[in-house]
C-alpha positions as CSV (number, residue, x, y, z in Angstrom):
1,M,26.5,22.1,-6.2
2,T,26.7,18.4,-5.5
3,A,24.8,16.4,-3.0
4,P,25.9,14.6,0.1
5,R,25.6,10.9,0.9
6,S,21.8,11.3,1.0
7,A,20.7,14.7,-0.3
8,S,23.4,17.3,-0.4
9,S,27.1,18.1,0.5
10,G,29.0,19.8,3.3
11,T,32.0,21.4,5.2
12,G,34.0,21.8,8.4
13,T,37.4,21.7,10.0
14,A,36.7,20.0,13.3
15,H,38.6,16.8,14.1
16,P,36.6,13.6,13.9
17,G,35.3,12.0,17.0
18,D,36.7,8.8,18.4
19,G,33.6,6.8,19.3
20,A,30.0,6.1,18.4
21,G,27.0,7.1,20.5
22,G,27.0,9.9,23.0
23,R,24.6,12.8,23.6
24,F,23.6,15.4,21.0
25,P,25.4,18.7,21.4
26,D,23.8,21.8,22.8
27,L,21.4,23.0,20.2
28,A,20.6,26.4,21.8
29,A,21.9,28.2,18.7
30,V,19.9,26.0,16.2
31,P,16.9,27.7,14.5
32,V,13.8,26.4,16.1
33,Q,11.0,28.8,15.0
34,V,8.0,27.4,13.2
35,P,8.3,28.3,9.5
36,S,5.7,30.5,7.9
37,M,3.8,29.4,4.9
38,A,5.4,32.3,2.9
39,R,8.9,31.1,3.7
40,L,7.9,27.6,2.9
41,R,6.5,28.5,-0.5
42,E,9.6,30.5,-1.3
43,A,12.0,27.6,-0.3
44,L,10.0,25.1,-2.4
45,R,9.9,27.4,-5.5
46,G,12.0,25.9,-8.3
47,P,15.0,27.7,-9.7
48,E,14.7,30.2,-12.5
49,T,14.6,28.4,-15.8
50,P,16.7,28.5,-17.8
51,L,19.3,29.4,-15.3
52,P,21.4,32.5,-16.1
53,P,24.8,31.7,-17.5
54,P,27.7,31.7,-15.1
55,R,29.3,35.1,-14.6
56,G,32.8,33.9,-13.8
57,V,35.1,30.9,-13.3
58,R,34.0,30.2,-9.8
59,E,30.3,30.2,-10.8
60,A,31.2,28.0,-13.7
61,A,32.9,25.5,-11.4
62,V,29.7,25.3,-9.3
63,R,27.5,24.9,-12.3
64,V,29.7,22.1,-13.7
65,R,29.4,20.2,-10.4
66,D,25.6,20.6,-10.4
67,L,25.4,19.3,-14.0
68,V,27.5,16.3,-13.1
69,H,25.3,15.4,-10.2
70,A,22.3,15.8,-12.4
71,E,24.1,13.4,-14.8
72,R,24.2,15.9,-17.6
73,F,27.8,15.3,-18.5
74,A,27.9,16.8,-22.0
75,E,26.6,20.1,-20.7
76,A,29.0,20.0,-17.8
77,L,32.0,19.5,-20.2
78,Y,30.7,22.3,-22.5
79,V,30.5,24.8,-19.6
80,A,33.9,23.8,-18.3
81,E,35.6,24.2,-21.7
82,R,34.0,27.7,-22.2
83,F,35.5,29.0,-19.1
84,R,38.7,27.0,-19.0
85,S,40.8,29.8,-20.7
86,A,39.1,32.7,-18.9
87,P,41.3,34.7,-16.6
88,A,40.9,34.0,-12.9
89,P,42.9,33.6,-9.7
90,P,44.6,30.2,-9.4
91,S,42.3,29.0,-6.6
92,E,39.2,29.6,-8.8
93,R,40.8,28.1,-11.8
94,L,41.7,25.0,-9.8
95,E,38.0,24.6,-8.7
96,L,37.0,24.6,-12.4
97,L,39.7,22.1,-13.5
98,R,38.7,19.7,-10.6
99,A,35.0,19.9,-11.7
100,Q,36.0,19.3,-15.3
101,L,38.1,16.3,-14.4
102,T,35.1,14.9,-12.4
103,A,32.8,15.4,-15.3
104,A,35.3,13.8,-17.8
105,L,35.7,10.7,-15.6
106,A,32.0,10.4,-15.0
107,A,31.2,10.7,-18.7
108,H,33.8,8.0,-19.4
109,D,32.4,5.7,-16.8
110,E,28.8,6.3,-18.0
111,R,29.8,5.5,-21.6
112,G,31.4,2.3,-20.6
113,A,28.5,1.3,-18.4
114,H,26.0,2.1,-21.2
115,D,28.0,0.1,-23.8
116,E,28.5,-3.0,-21.6
117,R,25.3,-3.2,-19.6
118,G,22.9,-0.9,-21.4
119,A,22.2,1.0,-18.2
120,H,23.1,4.4,-16.8
121,V,25.0,4.5,-13.6
122,N,22.8,6.1,-10.9
123,L,24.5,7.6,-7.9
124,A,22.0,10.3,-7.0
125,G,22.1,11.0,-3.3
126,Q,25.6,9.5,-3.0
127,G,27.7,12.5,-3.3
128,D,29.4,13.7,-6.5
129,R,28.4,11.9,-9.7
130,A,31.9,10.5,-9.8
131,A,31.7,9.6,-6.1
132,H,31.7,5.9,-6.6
133,D,34.3,3.2,-6.2
134,D,37.3,4.4,-8.2
135,R,37.6,1.1,-9.8
136,A,34.3,1.5,-11.5
137,G,35.7,2.6,-14.9
138,Q,39.1,1.1,-14.8
139,D,38.2,-1.8,-17.0
140,Q,36.2,0.3,-19.5
141,P,37.8,0.9,-22.9
142,T,39.3,4.3,-23.1
143,S,40.2,6.0,-26.4
144,P,43.7,7.6,-26.9
145,Q,41.9,10.9,-27.5
146,D,40.2,10.7,-24.1
147,L,43.4,9.8,-22.4
148,V,45.2,12.8,-24.0
149,A,42.4,15.1,-22.8
150,L,42.6,13.7,-19.3
151,Q,46.4,14.0,-19.3
152,E,46.1,17.7,-20.4
153,L,43.6,18.3,-17.6
154,V,46.0,16.9,-15.0
155,R,48.9,19.0,-16.4
156,D,46.8,22.1,-16.1
157,M,45.8,21.3,-12.5
158,V,49.5,20.8,-11.6
159,R,50.6,24.0,-13.2
160,T,47.7,25.9,-11.6
161,I,48.6,24.6,-8.2
162,E,52.3,25.6,-8.7
163,D,51.2,29.0,-9.9
164,A,49.3,29.4,-6.6
165,G,52.5,28.9,-4.7
166,A,52.0,25.3,-3.5
167,P,54.6,23.1,-5.3
168,E,54.4,20.4,-2.7
169,Q,50.6,20.1,-3.3
170,A,51.3,20.0,-7.1
171,S,53.7,17.1,-6.6
172,A,51.3,15.2,-4.5
173,T,48.5,15.8,-7.0
174,L,50.7,14.3,-9.8
175,E,51.5,11.4,-7.5
176,V,47.9,10.7,-6.7
177,L,46.4,11.1,-10.2
178,G,49.2,9.2,-12.1
179,P,48.0,5.7,-11.1
180,R,44.4,6.7,-12.1
181,L,45.6,7.6,-15.6
182,R,47.6,4.4,-15.9
183,R,44.6,2.3,-15.0
184,L,42.5,4.0,-17.6
185,A,45.2,3.3,-20.2
186,A,45.2,-0.4,-19.3
187,A,42.2,-1.3,-21.4
188,P,42.2,0.8,-24.6
189,S,39.3,0.6,-27.0
190,D,41.6,-0.4,-29.9
191,P,44.4,-3.0,-29.2
192,S,46.5,-1.4,-31.9
193,A,46.4,1.9,-29.9
194,S,48.0,0.4,-26.7
195,A,51.3,2.1,-27.2
196,T,49.7,5.5,-27.9
197,A,47.4,5.2,-24.9
198,A,50.2,4.2,-22.6
199,S,52.3,7.1,-23.7
200,A,49.4,9.5,-23.4
201,A,48.8,8.3,-19.8
202,A,52.3,9.2,-18.7
203,P,52.7,12.9,-17.5
204,S,54.8,14.8,-20.0
205,G,58.5,14.8,-19.4
206,A,58.2,12.8,-16.2
207,G,57.6,9.2,-17.1
208,A,55.3,7.2,-14.9
209,P,55.2,8.7,-11.4
210,R,56.2,6.4,-8.5
211,R,55.1,6.2,-4.9
212,H,56.9,8.7,-2.7
213,R,58.3,10.6,-5.6
214,R,61.3,12.8,-4.6
215,R,60.8,16.6,-4.7
216,R,63.5,18.9,-6.0
217,D,64.7,19.6,-2.4
218,G,65.3,15.9,-1.9
219,D,62.5,15.4,0.6
220,A,59.8,12.7,0.1
221,I,56.1,13.8,-0.2
222,P,54.6,13.7,3.3
223,P,52.1,10.9,3.7
224,G,49.7,13.3,5.3
225,L,49.8,15.5,2.2
226,L,49.1,12.5,0.0
227,A,46.1,11.6,2.2
228,V,44.7,15.1,1.9
229,V,45.2,15.4,-1.8
230,G,43.9,11.9,-2.4
231,C,40.6,12.8,-0.7
232,L,40.4,16.0,-2.8
233,E,41.3,14.7,-6.2
234,L,40.2,11.1,-6.4
235,P,36.5,10.0,-6.8
236,R,34.8,9.1,-3.6
237,P,34.9,5.4,-2.9
238,G,31.6,3.5,-2.8
239,A,32.3,1.9,0.6
240,V,31.6,4.3,3.4
241,D,34.2,2.6,5.7
242,V,36.9,3.0,3.1
243,E,36.2,6.7,2.7
244,Q,35.8,7.2,6.4
245,R,39.3,5.9,7.0
246,A,40.8,8.1,4.3
247,L,39.0,11.2,5.5
248,R,40.0,10.6,9.1
249,E,43.6,10.3,8.1
250,A,43.4,13.5,6.0
251,L,41.7,15.5,8.8
252,V,44.2,14.4,11.4
253,A,47.1,15.2,9.1
254,L,45.8,18.6,7.9
255,P,46.7,20.8,10.9
256,E,50.2,19.3,11.1
257,L,51.1,20.0,7.5
258,Q,54.0,22.4,7.1
259,V,53.4,23.1,3.4
260,A,51.4,25.6,1.5
261,L,47.9,24.5,0.2
262,V,45.6,26.2,-2.3
263,D,42.8,27.5,-0.2
264,D,41.6,25.6,2.9
265,P,40.3,22.1,2.1
266,G,39.2,21.5,5.8
267,P,35.6,22.4,5.5
268,L,34.9,20.2,2.5
269,L,36.7,17.2,3.9
270,A,35.0,17.6,7.3
271,V,31.5,17.8,5.9
272,R,32.1,14.6,3.9
273,Y,33.3,13.0,7.1
274,A,30.1,14.1,8.8
275,Q,28.1,12.4,6.0
276,D,30.0,9.2,6.6
277,L,29.5,9.4,10.4
278,E,25.8,9.8,9.7
279,A,25.8,6.8,7.3
280,I,27.1,4.5,9.9
281,G,24.7,5.8,12.6
282,W,27.0,8.0,14.7
283,L,24.4,10.8,14.7
284,P,25.7,12.9,17.7
285,E,29.2,13.0,16.2
286,A,27.9,13.9,12.8
287,T,25.8,16.7,14.3
288,R,28.7,18.2,16.2
289,L,30.9,18.1,13.2
290,A,28.3,19.7,10.9
291,L,27.7,22.5,13.4
292,D,31.5,23.1,13.6
293,V,31.6,23.2,9.8
294,L,29.0,25.9,9.7
295,D,30.9,27.9,12.3
296,E,34.2,27.5,10.3
297,A,32.4,28.3,7.0
298,S,31.1,31.6,8.5
299,R,34.7,32.5,9.6
300,L,36.2,31.6,6.2
301,E,33.6,33.4,4.2
302,A,34.2,36.6,6.2
303,R,37.7,36.8,4.8
304,E,38.5,38.4,1.5
305,G,37.8,36.1,-1.4
306,G,35.9,33.6,0.7
307,F,36.9,30.0,0.2
308,A,36.4,27.3,-2.4
309,D,33.1,25.4,-2.6
310,A,31.6,27.7,0.1
311,T,28.0,27.3,-1.1
312,R,28.3,23.5,-1.5
313,V,29.8,23.1,1.9
314,V,27.2,25.2,3.7
315,V,24.3,23.5,2.0
316,S,25.7,20.1,2.8
317,A,26.2,20.9,6.4
318,H,22.6,22.0,6.7
319,A,21.4,18.9,4.9
320,V,23.4,16.7,7.4
321,L,21.8,18.5,10.3
322,A,18.3,18.2,8.7
323,R,18.7,14.4,8.9
324,T,20.6,13.9,12.1
325,L,18.3,16.1,14.1
326,L,15.1,14.6,12.9
327,E,14.4,12.5,16.0
328,E,16.2,14.6,18.6
329,N,14.9,18.1,17.5
330,P,12.6,17.9,14.5
331,L,11.8,21.7,14.6
332,A,15.6,22.4,14.3
333,A,15.7,19.9,11.4
334,V,13.0,21.8,9.7
335,G,15.1,25.0,9.9
336,H,18.2,23.4,8.5
337,A,16.3,21.8,5.6
338,L,14.8,25.1,4.7
339,A,18.3,26.8,5.0
340,A,19.7,24.1,2.6
341,L,16.8,24.6,0.1
342,E,17.3,28.4,0.2
343,G,20.9,27.8,-0.8
344,L,19.8,26.2,-4.1
345,R,18.5,29.4,-5.7
346,E,20.6,28.8,-8.8
347,V,20.8,25.0,-8.8
348,E,19.0,23.0,-11.4
349,D,19.3,19.5,-9.9
350,P,16.0,17.7,-9.3
351,S,17.4,14.8,-7.4
352,L,19.2,17.1,-4.9
353,R,16.2,19.3,-4.5
354,V,13.8,16.4,-4.1
355,G,16.1,14.8,-1.5
356,L,16.1,17.9,0.6
357,I,12.3,18.4,0.4
358,T,11.9,14.8,1.5
359,E,13.9,15.5,4.6
360,L,11.9,18.7,5.2
361,L,8.6,16.8,4.9
362,R,9.7,14.1,7.4
363,A,10.7,16.8,9.9
364,L,7.4,18.7,9.4
365,V,5.4,15.5,10.1
366,R,7.5,14.8,13.2
367,C,6.6,18.4,14.4
368,D,2.9,17.8,13.6
369,L,2.8,20.9,11.5
370,Q,-0.1,19.6,9.4
371,D,-0.7,22.6,7.1
372,Q,3.0,22.9,6.2
373,A,3.4,19.2,5.8
374,T,0.3,18.9,3.5
375,F,1.6,21.7,1.3
376,T,5.1,20.2,1.1
377,A,3.8,16.7,0.4
378,G,1.8,18.0,-2.6
379,R,4.8,19.8,-3.9
380,L,7.0,16.8,-3.4
381,A,4.6,14.4,-5.1
382,S,4.7,16.6,-8.2
383,L,8.5,16.9,-8.2
384,T,9.0,13.2,-8.1
385,R,8.0,13.1,-11.8
386,T,11.1,15.2,-12.7
387,L,13.5,12.5,-11.4
388,P,15.5,10.7,-14.0
389,H,15.4,7.2,-12.4
390,D,12.6,5.2,-10.9
391,E,14.7,4.2,-7.8
392,Q,15.0,7.9,-6.9
393,R,11.2,8.2,-6.6
394,I,10.8,5.6,-3.9
395,E,12.0,7.6,-0.8
396,P,10.0,10.7,-1.7
397,L,6.8,8.7,-2.3
398,L,7.3,6.9,1.0
399,A,7.5,10.3,2.8
400,V,4.4,11.5,0.9
401,G,2.5,8.3,1.8
402,A,3.5,8.5,5.5
403,Q,2.4,12.2,5.7
404,R,-1.0,11.4,4.1
405,V,-1.6,8.4,6.4
406,A,-0.8,10.7,9.4
407,A,-3.2,13.3,8.0
408,R,-5.9,10.6,7.4
409,R,-5.9,11.4,3.7
410,Y,-6.2,7.7,2.8
411,D,-7.0,8.0,-0.9
412,G,-3.9,10.0,-1.6
413,A,-1.8,7.7,0.6
414,M,-3.0,4.7,-1.3
415,V,-1.9,6.2,-4.6
416,A,1.6,7.0,-3.3
417,L,2.2,3.8,-1.4
418,G,0.7,1.7,-4.2
419,E,3.3,3.3,-6.6
420,V,6.1,2.5,-4.1
421,Q,5.0,-1.2,-4.0
422,S,5.0,-1.4,-7.8
423,L,8.4,0.3,-8.1
424,S,10.0,-1.8,-5.3
425,A,8.7,-5.0,-6.9
426,Q,10.2,-4.0,-10.3
427,L,13.5,-3.1,-8.7
428,R,13.4,-6.0,-6.2
429,D,13.8,-3.6,-3.4
430,R,12.3,-5.4,-0.4
431,R,13.4,-2.8,2.1
432,S,11.2,-0.1,0.5
433,R,8.3,-2.5,0.0
434,L,8.6,-3.3,3.8
435,E,8.1,0.3,4.7
436,A,5.2,0.7,2.2
437,T,3.4,-2.4,3.4
438,R,3.7,-1.3,7.1
439,L,2.1,2.0,6.2
440,L,-0.6,0.3,4.1
441,A,-1.4,-2.0,7.0
442,R,-1.8,1.0,9.3
443,L,-4.0,2.7,6.7
444,H,-6.3,-0.4,6.4
445,H,-6.4,-0.9,10.2
446,E,-7.5,2.7,10.7
447,Q,-10.2,2.3,8.1
448,G,-11.5,-0.9,9.8
449,Q,-10.4,-3.1,6.9
450,G,-9.1,-6.0,9.0
451,L,-8.5,-8.6,6.3
452,E,-6.6,-6.1,4.1
453,A,-4.5,-5.0,7.1
454,L,-3.7,-8.7,7.8
455,D,-2.6,-9.3,4.2
456,Q,-0.2,-6.3,4.3
457,L,1.2,-7.3,7.7
458,R,1.9,-10.8,6.4
459,L,3.8,-9.3,3.4
460,A,5.7,-7.0,5.7
461,A,6.8,-9.8,8.0
462,A,7.9,-11.9,4.9
463,D,10.0,-9.0,3.6
464,A,11.6,-8.2,6.9
465,R,12.5,-11.9,7.3
466,W,14.0,-12.0,3.8
467,V,16.1,-8.9,4.4
468,A,17.2,-10.1,7.9
469,D,18.4,-13.4,6.5
470,D,19.9,-11.9,3.3
471,L,23.7,-12.5,3.2
472,F,24.2,-9.0,1.8
473,T,22.5,-7.3,4.7
474,P,25.3,-5.8,6.9
475,L,25.5,-7.3,10.4
476,A,25.0,-3.9,12.0
477,E,21.6,-3.5,10.2
478,R,20.4,-7.1,10.8
479,P,18.9,-6.5,14.3
480,R,16.6,-3.7,13.0
481,F,15.1,-6.1,10.4
482,I,14.8,-9.0,12.9
483,R,12.9,-6.7,15.2
484,A,10.7,-5.5,12.3
485,E,9.9,-9.1,11.5
486,L,9.0,-9.9,15.1
487,D,6.8,-6.7,15.4
488,A,5.0,-7.5,12.1
489,E,4.4,-11.2,13.1
490,A,3.1,-10.0,16.5
491,L,0.6,-7.7,14.7
492,V,-0.4,-10.6,12.4
493,L,-1.0,-12.7,15.4
494,R,-3.2,-10.0,17.0
495,H,-5.2,-9.2,13.9
496,A,-5.7,-12.9,13.1
497,L,-7.1,-13.5,16.6
498,D,-9.3,-10.4,16.3
499,L,-10.7,-11.7,13.0
500,G,-11.2,-15.2,14.3
501,R,-8.6,-16.9,12.1
502,P,-6.8,-19.3,14.4
503,A,-4.8,-21.1,11.7
504,E,-3.1,-17.8,10.6
505,A,-2.6,-16.8,14.2
506,A,-0.9,-20.1,15.0
507,A,1.3,-19.7,11.9
508,A,2.4,-16.3,13.1
509,S,3.1,-17.7,16.6
510,R,5.3,-20.4,15.1
511,E,7.3,-17.8,13.1
512,V,8.0,-15.7,16.2
513,V,9.1,-18.8,18.2
514,R,11.4,-19.9,15.4
515,R,13.0,-16.5,15.1
516,V,13.4,-16.2,18.9
517,R,15.1,-19.6,19.1
518,S,17.5,-18.8,16.3
519,E,18.5,-15.5,17.8
520,R,18.6,-16.3,21.5
521,G,22.2,-15.9,22.8
522,T,23.5,-14.4,19.6
523,G,23.4,-10.8,20.9
524,S,21.4,-9.5,17.9
525,L,18.6,-8.5,20.3
526,P,18.4,-8.4,24.1
527,D,17.3,-11.8,25.5
528,A,14.7,-9.9,27.5
529,L,13.1,-8.5,24.4
530,L,13.1,-12.0,22.7
531,W,11.4,-13.4,25.8
532,D,8.7,-10.7,25.6
533,H,8.0,-11.7,22.0
534,E,8.0,-15.4,22.8
535,A,5.6,-15.0,25.8
536,D,3.2,-13.0,23.6
537,A,3.5,-15.7,20.9
538,R,2.9,-18.6,23.2
539,I,-0.2,-16.9,24.8
540,G,-1.5,-16.2,21.3
541,A,-1.0,-19.8,20.3
542,M,-2.9,-20.9,23.3
543,I,-5.8,-18.6,22.4
544,A,-5.7,-19.8,18.8
545,E,-5.9,-23.4,19.8
546,G,-8.8,-22.5,22.2
547,M,-10.6,-20.9,19.3
548,R,-10.1,-24.0,17.1
549,A,-11.2,-26.4,19.8
550,T,-14.3,-24.4,20.6
551,A,-15.2,-24.2,16.9
552,E,-14.9,-28.0,16.7
553,L,-17.2,-28.4,19.7
554,R,-19.7,-26.1,18.1
555,A,-19.6,-28.1,14.9
556,D,-20.1,-31.3,16.9
557,G,-23.1,-29.7,18.7
558,A,-24.7,-28.7,15.4
559,A,-24.3,-32.2,14.1
560,D,-25.8,-33.7,17.3
561,A,-28.7,-31.2,17.0
562,A,-29.3,-32.4,13.5
563,D,-29.3,-36.1,14.8
564,A,-31.8,-35.1,17.5
565,G,-34.1,-33.6,14.8
566,D,-34.1,-37.0,13.0
567,V,-35.7,-38.7,16.0
568,G,-38.4,-36.1,16.4
569,D,-36.9,-33.7,18.9
570,I,-36.1,-30.9,16.5
571,A,-37.6,-28.2,18.6
572,D,-35.4,-29.0,21.6
573,A,-32.3,-29.3,19.4
574,A,-33.0,-25.9,17.9
575,G,-33.3,-24.5,21.4
576,A,-30.0,-26.0,22.4
577,A,-28.3,-24.5,19.3
578,D,-29.8,-21.1,20.2
579,A,-28.7,-21.4,23.8
580,G,-25.2,-22.2,22.6
581,D,-25.1,-19.2,20.4
582,A,-26.3,-17.0,23.3
583,G,-23.4,-18.2,25.3
584,S,-20.8,-17.4,22.7
585,P,-18.1,-15.3,24.2
586,G,-18.0,-11.7,23.2
587,G,-15.0,-9.4,22.5
588,T,-12.0,-10.2,20.3
589,G,-9.3,-12.7,20.2
590,G,-10.7,-15.6,22.2
591,A,-12.8,-18.7,22.1
592,S,-15.9,-17.9,20.0
593,G,-18.5,-20.5,21.1
594,T,-19.8,-22.7,23.9
595,R,-20.6,-26.4,24.1
596,V,-23.3,-26.4,26.8
597,A,-26.0,-23.9,27.6
598,G,-26.2,-24.9,31.2
599,G,-29.4,-23.1,32.3
600,P,-32.4,-25.0,33.7
601,G,-34.9,-26.5,31.4
602,G,-35.0,-28.7,28.4
603,T,-32.1,-27.1,26.6
604,G,-29.8,-27.7,29.5
605,R,-30.8,-31.4,29.6
606,I,-30.1,-31.8,25.9
607,G,-26.7,-30.3,26.3
608,R,-25.8,-32.7,29.1
609,G,-27.2,-35.6,27.1
610,H,-25.0,-34.8,24.1
611,Q,-21.9,-34.5,26.3
612,T,-22.2,-38.1,27.5
613,D,-21.6,-39.5,24.0
614,G,-19.3,-38.8,21.1
615,A,-19.1,-35.1,21.8
616,R,-17.2,-35.8,25.0
617,G,-14.6,-37.8,23.1
618,A,-14.4,-35.1,20.5
619,G,-13.9,-32.5,23.2
620,A,-11.1,-34.6,24.7
621,K,-9.4,-34.9,21.4
622,A,-9.8,-31.2,20.7
623,R,-8.3,-30.4,24.1
624,T,-4.9,-32.0,23.3
625,P,-3.4,-29.2,21.2
626,Y,-4.8,-26.6,23.5
627,E,-3.4,-28.1,26.6
628,K,0.0,-28.5,24.9
629,A,-0.1,-24.8,23.9
630,R,-1.0,-23.9,27.5
631,R,1.8,-25.9,28.9
632,E,4.3,-24.2,26.5
633,A,3.0,-20.8,27.5
634,M,3.4,-21.6,31.2
635,A,6.9,-22.9,30.7
636,T,7.8,-19.7,28.9
637,L,6.5,-17.6,31.8
638,E,8.6,-19.6,34.2
639,R,11.8,-18.5,32.3
640,V,11.1,-14.8,33.1
641,P,14.3,-12.7,32.8
642,E,15.4,-10.3,35.5
643,G,13.4,-7.1,35.4
644,H,10.4,-8.6,33.6
645,E,8.6,-10.1,36.6
646,A,5.7,-7.6,36.4
647,R,5.1,-8.6,32.7
648,A,5.3,-12.3,33.6
649,S,2.8,-11.7,36.5
650,Y,0.4,-10.0,34.1
651,W,0.6,-12.8,31.6
652,G,0.2,-15.4,34.3
653,A,-3.1,-13.8,35.4
654,Y,-4.1,-13.4,31.8
655,L,-3.4,-17.1,31.1
656,E,-5.5,-18.3,34.0
657,D,-8.4,-15.9,33.0
658,R,-8.5,-17.2,29.4
659,H,-8.1,-20.8,30.6
660,A,-11.1,-20.4,32.9
661,A,-13.2,-19.0,30.0
662,M,-12.1,-22.0,27.8
663,L,-13.1,-24.5,30.5
664,A,-16.4,-22.9,31.0
665,A,-17.1,-23.0,27.3
666,R,-16.5,-26.7,27.4
667,G,-18.9,-27.2,30.3
668,E,-16.2,-28.1,32.8
669,R,-17.5,-25.8,35.5
670,A,-15.6,-27.1,38.5
671,R,-12.2,-26.7,36.8
672,A,-13.4,-23.3,35.3
673,L,-14.3,-22.0,38.7
674,K,-10.9,-23.0,40.2
675,A,-9.1,-21.3,37.4
676,A,-11.3,-18.2,37.6
677,R,-10.6,-17.8,41.3
678,R,-6.9,-18.1,40.7
679,A,-7.2,-15.4,38.0
680,E,-9.2,-13.1,40.4
681,R,-6.5,-13.4,43.1
682,A,-3.8,-12.6,40.5
683,W,-5.6,-9.6,39.1
684,R,-6.1,-8.2,42.6
685,Q,-2.4,-8.7,43.4
686,L,-1.6,-6.7,40.3
687,G,-4.0,-3.9,41.2
688,R,-6.2,-4.5,38.2
689,E,-9.5,-4.1,39.9
690,D,-11.4,-3.7,36.7
691,E,-10.4,-7.2,35.6
692,A,-10.9,-8.6,39.1
693,V,-14.5,-7.3,39.2
694,R,-15.2,-8.7,35.8
695,I,-14.0,-12.2,36.6
696,A,-15.8,-12.1,40.0
697,E,-19.1,-11.4,38.2
698,E,-18.4,-14.4,35.9
699,I,-17.7,-16.6,38.9
700,A,-21.0,-15.7,40.5
701,H,-22.8,-16.2,37.2
702,W,-21.2,-19.6,36.6
703,S,-21.9,-20.7,40.2
704,S,-25.6,-20.0,39.7
705,G,-25.6,-22.3,36.6
706,G,-25.4,-19.6,34.0
707,A,-23.7,-20.0,30.6
708,P,-20.3,-18.3,30.0
709,R,-20.8,-14.7,28.7
710,H,-17.2,-13.7,27.9
711,A,-14.1,-15.3,26.5
712,G,-11.9,-13.6,29.0
713,P,-9.7,-10.5,28.6
714,S,-8.8,-9.5,25.1
715,L,-5.1,-9.1,24.1
716,P,-3.8,-5.9,25.6
717,I,-2.1,-3.2,23.6
718,D,0.4,-2.7,26.5
719,P,0.3,-5.5,29.1
720,H,2.3,-3.4,31.7
């Protein structure tokens, strides 16, 4: 059994859809019951080891494909050779020969890759082991002996198809595979063997086949038949769009063919098309097609003899549904993932099994089935050690880390996510590191580790920015990473303000504004969403500048207090410093100090005395960046897009409130009271009575000469 584009394979005969998007099909018939722990344990149980030997040619063909996907090519070829001469119906014999050809080509490509690059080709989760760009091995040296063996395989396939009563399909198979053999003969391992290799590559008695070769009845091979046979016999191309076009052509042509075919290739081609639709994001269409495939598979299996690749097709369709239904109907996704795993009773393929368990775990987490998810995560974490390649371990470990964060098992999550970060750094996989750092930031935040969360968020923003600007990132995927960058920078801004780090907050604000300016009008993200991020960033920059200015004022006040101590007024200076601390605003994300403690008595007089000298000049100088940031925030709010007036009104009231607190902290009471009254009116117009009452109490306190007690409202989680 071979895996699909992500974690298995599939089937179906429905015609492909014409457009992206749309609604999901009616899922009334989809299994939606909560799985019992007994069923879960049975599904996660590994296969019997060692597996029993195949009992016939059809089982041997399935085993060969499984071994190919597990990259055990020598074993695959051994099993194929053992059963190649066994008696069997032509349809079953053709299955085995196809599997053997796939194994031989994959073994050839792996040898070439190992010789030239010293690395094994890893295609786990991408379909058949030979499901790569069919140019992958064409430049690798091929020995004459290998070419002779491949030629003999092709001859046997053609004879078997003819024996099954499908001469047109036999001619099309020869037409499709001939160019493949000639490409392999183009680079022989020994230059002196060129003539031998070239002759070996030519089908016996026929010479080199040509396009649209004539059949005995004088008719050309139908293009639709060539399309169908090409999808069946050639390795799957690495580019999804290339394969999608070929499969679509084959599926459209299949019902119109007036020639006999060995078995029904519709289910296998349709499930592969569903995988490609899923890969390009057409989830409703992929879901419909996979459901149709299951219906068609049930009908075909009910007939005598079943149909070729039945198990592989059914498992693949369930695997597609386990992924496409994850967001729309996670409980149904759980059912399909379990059904796919239950179809792997006699499959020894760790990468395929781990891929399906990963999808199952994600669906269980979405359903909030904590007991089942915890058990599955433990099983998955242990199975990742059986995978042959490090890059295959990243997705399962990410799923384990996400489940453990959701379950608040932070120590276990740190182990899994730390391993993902290490692996992604070695493999230069910034996308995976982005997901790991976002989860680690959430983990640290939930544990109250603000600085650690801030560090992870900054790393996540940098990775998202790198991927978004990478020239190899497809244009269709770029908006997702731009949004991830903006979201990460917004969280950096918030955390930096909460932690009283204005420099880092201002840097995050600048990154948001830079990205918004570069993307505005390009259509990558809606302009309204970009405005939301810019407004948040501008307000955050204003708060950061206010924090910086207030910190400078407090530093000036401390220096003046020290000067006062030099002339013998140490006691009053200490009182002024204490009063200033008492007036420091509380809460998070705002100005964190006050210049003047304006109560009656000696401390108030000392504060006013200091403001008449250098401190006033320092305050004016510190106000300049703050006022600039405030003007930029106000200008952004004036550019409110249609439909976002309520958000702009909220931010307008918020801006006045914070401005009032900043002015009060500087001792500019008259201006502070005016701004506070404007903020109170705005809050009442928005129906935010809690904020209006708070600012009204501050106005009364300031009017009576009291020092500011608050820095204004903290940054909201949701301003609406």
